[in-house]
C-alpha positions as CSV (number, residue, x, y, z in Angstrom):
1,M,26.0,-2.6,-9.8
2,L,23.0,-2.4,-7.3
3,S,22.2,-4.9,-5.0
4,Y,18.8,-6.5,-4.1
5,Y,18.9,-4.4,-1.2
6,G,19.7,-1.1,-3.1
7,I,16.7,-2.0,-5.6
8,G,14.5,-2.6,-3.1
9,M,15.0,0.6,-1.3
10,A,15.1,2.7,-4.2
11,L,11.6,1.3,-5.0
12,A,10.2,1.9,-1.5
13,K,11.4,5.6,-1.6
14,L,10.0,5.9,-5.0
15,Q,6.6,4.5,-3.8
16,L,6.4,6.5,-0.5
17,T,7.2,9.7,-2.2
18,L,4.5,9.4,-4.7
19,F,1.6,7.4,-2.9
20,A,2.2,8.6,0.7
21,K,2.5,11.7,2.7
22,W,6.0,10.4,4.1
23,E,7.7,12.6,6.7
24,V,11.1,11.3,8.7
25,K,12.2,13.3,11.4
26,G,15.7,12.9,13.4
27,K,17.7,11.3,10.3
28,E,20.9,13.4,11.8
29,A,20.8,11.3,15.0
30,I,21.8,7.9,13.2
31,P,25.3,7.0,13.7
32,P,26.8,6.6,10.3
33,K,29.1,3.5,11.2
34,G,29.3,1.0,14.0
35,P,27.0,-1.5,15.3
36,L,23.6,-0.2,16.0
37,I,20.1,-1.8,17.0
38,V,17.1,-0.1,15.9
39,A,14.1,-0.6,17.9
40,A,10.8,0.3,16.6
41,N,6.9,-0.2,17.2
42,H,5.0,-2.5,14.9
43,L,1.7,-1.6,13.1
44,S,1.9,-3.0,9.4
45,N,3.4,-5.4,7.0
46,A,4.9,-2.1,5.3
47,D,7.1,-1.2,8.8
48,P,10.3,-2.7,7.5
49,P,10.6,-1.3,4.3
50,V,9.3,2.1,5.5
51,V,12.0,2.4,8.4
52,M,14.8,0.8,6.2
53,A,13.8,3.5,3.2
54,S,14.2,6.1,6.0
55,F,17.4,5.5,6.8
56,N,20.9,6.5,5.4
57,R,22.9,3.1,6.1
58,R,21.6,-0.5,5.2
59,L,19.5,-2.4,8.1
60,N,19.4,-6.0,8.6
61,S,16.5,-7.2,10.1
62,L,14.9,-9.9,12.1
63,A,11.1,-10.7,10.6
64,K,8.7,-13.3,11.8
65,E,9.4,-16.8,10.4
66,A,6.3,-17.4,9.0
67,I,6.8,-15.1,6.4
68,F,9.9,-17.4,5.1
69,A,7.2,-20.2,4.4
70,N,7.2,-19.8,0.6
71,P,10.4,-20.5,-0.5
72,L,10.2,-17.6,-3.5
73,F,9.6,-15.0,-0.9
74,S,12.2,-16.3,1.5
75,S,15.0,-16.1,-0.9
76,I,14.1,-12.4,-1.5
77,F,13.8,-11.7,2.3
78,Y,17.5,-13.6,2.5
79,S,18.5,-11.4,-0.2
80,V,17.8,-8.1,1.6
81,G,19.4,-8.9,4.8
82,A,16.3,-10.7,6.7
83,H,16.2,-13.5,9.2
84,P,13.6,-15.6,10.4
85,V,12.9,-15.2,14.3
86,K,10.2,-16.5,16.6
87,S,7.9,-14.3,17.8
88,N,8.1,-15.3,21.3
89,G,11.2,-13.6,21.9
90,R,13.3,-16.7,22.7
91,D,14.6,-17.5,19.7
92,M,18.4,-17.8,20.5
93,K,19.6,-18.9,16.7
94,A,18.3,-15.5,15.7
95,L,19.7,-13.8,18.5
96,R,23.1,-15.6,17.7
97,W,22.7,-14.1,13.9
98,A,22.1,-10.8,15.1
99,L,25.0,-10.6,17.7
100,K,27.2,-11.8,14.6
101,L,26.6,-9.0,12.7
102,L,26.7,-6.5,15.2
103,E,30.2,-7.7,16.1
104,R,30.9,-6.9,12.5
105,D,29.5,-3.1,12.9
106,R,26.2,-4.0,11.2
107,A,22.8,-2.7,11.8
108,I,19.8,-4.6,12.9
109,L,16.4,-3.7,12.8
110,M,14.1,-5.3,15.3
111,F,10.4,-4.8,16.2
112,P,10.6,-5.7,19.9
113,E,6.5,-6.3,20.5
114,G,7.1,-9.5,18.1
115,T,4.0,-9.1,16.1
116,R,1.9,-6.2,14.6
117,S,-0.3,-4.3,17.2
118,K,-4.1,-4.7,16.5
119,N,-4.8,-1.3,17.7
120,A,-2.2,0.6,16.8
121,A,-1.1,1.0,20.7
122,L,2.4,-0.4,21.9
123,Q,2.3,-3.8,23.7
124,Q,4.6,-5.1,25.9
125,G,8.0,-5.9,24.2
126,K,9.6,-9.1,24.1
127,P,12.9,-9.9,26.3
128,G,14.9,-10.9,23.2
129,I,16.0,-7.7,22.4
130,G,17.1,-7.0,26.0
131,Y,19.2,-10.1,25.6
132,L,21.0,-8.4,22.5
133,A,21.4,-5.2,24.1
134,L,23.1,-6.4,27.0
135,R,25.2,-9.0,25.1
136,S,26.5,-6.8,22.4
137,Q,26.5,-3.7,24.1
138,A,25.6,-1.9,21.1
139,P,24.0,1.7,20.9
140,I,20.2,1.3,20.6
141,L,18.2,3.6,18.3
142,P,14.5,4.1,19.1
143,V,12.4,4.7,16.4
144,A,8.2,5.7,16.3
145,L,5.9,5.3,13.6
146,T,2.8,6.4,13.0
147,G,0.3,6.1,10.0
148,T,1.4,2.6,8.5
149,E,-1.5,1.0,10.7
150,N,-3.7,2.6,7.5
151,I,-1.7,0.2,5.2
152,P,-3.8,-3.1,5.1
153,G,-2.6,-6.3,3.4
154,M,0.6,-6.8,1.3
155,W,-1.0,-5.4,-1.5
156,R,-1.2,-1.8,-0.1
157,V,2.4,-1.8,0.9
158,A,3.4,-0.8,-2.8
159,F,0.7,1.9,-2.7
160,P,0.4,3.3,0.9
161,L,-2.1,6.1,0.1
162,C,-1.9,7.7,3.8
163,R,0.1,10.1,5.9
164,I,3.3,8.1,7.3
165,S,5.7,9.6,10.0
166,V,9.0,8.1,11.0
167,K,10.5,10.1,14.0
168,I,14.0,8.9,15.2
169,G,15.2,9.5,18.5
170,E,18.5,9.6,20.1
171,P,21.2,6.6,20.2
172,F,21.7,5.6,24.3
173,T,23.4,2.7,25.4
174,L,23.1,0.1,28.4
175,P,25.3,-0.3,31.2
176,V,27.3,-3.5,31.7
177,I,25.7,-5.9,33.8
178,E,27.8,-8.7,35.3
179,G,26.3,-12.1,36.3
180,K,22.9,-14.4,35.1
181,L,20.6,-12.5,32.6
182,S,17.6,-13.3,34.2
183,R,14.2,-13.1,32.3
184,P,13.0,-10.7,34.6
185,L,16.0,-8.3,34.2
186,L,15.7,-8.6,30.5
187,Q,12.3,-7.9,30.7
188,Q,13.3,-4.6,32.6
189,V,15.9,-4.0,29.9
190,T,13.3,-4.7,27.1
191,D,10.4,-2.2,28.7
192,I,13.3,0.5,29.5
193,I,13.9,0.4,25.4
194,M,10.1,0.5,24.9
195,D,9.9,3.2,27.0
196,R,12.2,5.2,24.5
197,I,9.8,4.3,21.6
198,A,6.9,5.5,23.5
199,Q,8.3,8.9,24.7
200,L,8.4,9.7,20.8
201,L,4.9,8.7,20.3
202,P,1.8,10.5,20.2
203,P,-0.3,9.4,23.5
204,Q,-2.9,7.6,22.1
205,Y,0.0,5.2,20.6
206,R,1.7,4.5,23.7
207,G,-0.3,1.7,24.9
208,Y,1.4,-0.6,27.9
209,Y,3.8,2.2,28.2
210,A,1.4,5.4,28.4
211,S,1.7,5.4,32.3
212,R,5.6,5.0,32.0
213,V,6.2,7.8,29.8
214,P,6.1,10.9,32.5
215,Q,8.2,8.5,34.8
216,G,11.2,9.3,32.7
217,Q,12.3,5.7,33.0
218,R,16.3,5.5,32.2
219,A,19.1,2.9,31.4
220,S,20.6,4.0,34.9
221,S,17.4,2.6,36.8
222,I,18.4,-0.9,35.8
223,S,18.9,-3.3,38.9
224,S,20.7,-6.5,38.4
225,E,19.0,-8.2,41.3
């Protein structure tokens, strides 16, 4: 018997195939099992189903709490593995939920910017993903989306009518850091994760991280001071 998630993904794949020029690159890099943090840029309400439909394993997701206000919609979101999170990146309840799933070898989808970009360019990521990555030590998989900014409003999610590209990068891990995880440190880690997303994006989408891409920021550059 198909789950709500399975039904939803089947419909999403059908709609993307019929009504969009949908291209996915790098699926071979997706770890088939084990804990995983999927980090993507955020352009549209369509981004969660587009990313989920592009993966060959189930993704749970952290989604802005505002969309859970309607009881009917919230029950649907919960049924497909979504959990509300505050957009300021400091929601410890949501992060604890994600940590528990990662401990059970699940995959979590996050949009580190915390909200959709208004101009399709990357905004600075919020430190919540840095905390989750360091506490869980789960591999991080960067994903770059382009084209979904051309899907305005919820009604167009079902009929994208545009070119959509999903580019999946290589998974990477962060070093273990002992001691207190200060906010500056968490922001530094978050920026390194965002660098990986920016490297996958065309220059016009890199926004806040455009000047950092040529520097080749790597996880080994993290400082615990």
